[in-house]
C-alpha positions in Angstrom: 0.0 0.1 0.1 1.1 3.5 -0.5 0.4 6.4 2.1 0.1 9.9 2.0 2.4 12.3 4.1 0.9 13.4 7.2 -1.0 16.7 7.1 -1.1 16.4 3.0 -4.5 15.6 2.2 -4.1 16.9 -1.4 -1.9 13.6 -2.0 -4.9 11.3 -1.1 -6.6 11.5 -4.6 -3.3 10.4 -6.5 -2.6 7.9 -4.0 -6.1 6.2 -4.4 -5.7 6.5 -8.1 -2.3 4.5 -8.0 -3.8 1.9 -5.7 -6.8 1.4 -8.1 -4.4 1.0 -11.1 -2.1 -1.3 -9.2 -5.2 -3.5 -8.2 -5.6 -4.3 -12.0 -2.4 -6.5 -11.6 -2.7 -7.2 -7.8 -6.0 -8.9 -6.6 -6.7 -8.0 -3.0 -6.0 -11.5 -1.7 -2.7 -11.8 -3.5 0.1 -11.8 -1.1 2.5 -9.3 -2.4 5.5 -10.7 -0.5 4.9 -13.8 -2.8 5.6 -12.0 -5.9 8.9 -12.2 -7.5 11.1 -9.3 -8.6 10.4 -10.0 -12.2 6.6 -9.9 -11.4 6.9 -6.6 -9.4 9.2 -5.1 -12.3 6.5 -6.1 -14.8 3.8 -4.3 -12.9 5.9 -1.2 -12.4 6.7 -1.0 -15.9 3.1 -1.3 -17.0 2.2 1.4 -14.6 5.1 3.8 -15.5 4.4 3.0 -19.2 0.7 4.1 -19.3 -0.1 7.8 -20.5 -1.6 10.0 -17.9 -4.0 12.8 -18.5 -2.4 14.8 -15.6 1.1 14.5 -17.4 -0.3 15.9 -20.6 -0.7 12.3 -22.0 3.0 11.5 -21.4 3.8 8.4 -19.4 5.5 8.7 -15.9 8.7 7.4 -17.4 8.7 10.1 -20.0 7.9 12.8 -17.6 10.6 11.6 -15.1 13.1 11.5 -18.0 12.5 15.1 -18.9 12.8 16.2 -15.5 16.1 14.4 -15.1 17.3 16.1 -18.4 16.4 19.6 -16.9 18.9 18.8 -14.1 21.9 18.5 -16.4 
């Protein structure tokens, strides 16, 4: 599960959205600890490779890469 920072209610919506997205690949009764690293990486890659409206229809991977390039 992912948790909001204390005293940061504006984070709740994005955390709930991420939890909903992750549940597509992780049923509620699935023991997360039983998943292999390969399974977890596959889920992360799918989540980070999905375009998001809040990112101007870029993927999180694209948005993160762009931010890293700004730091150079």
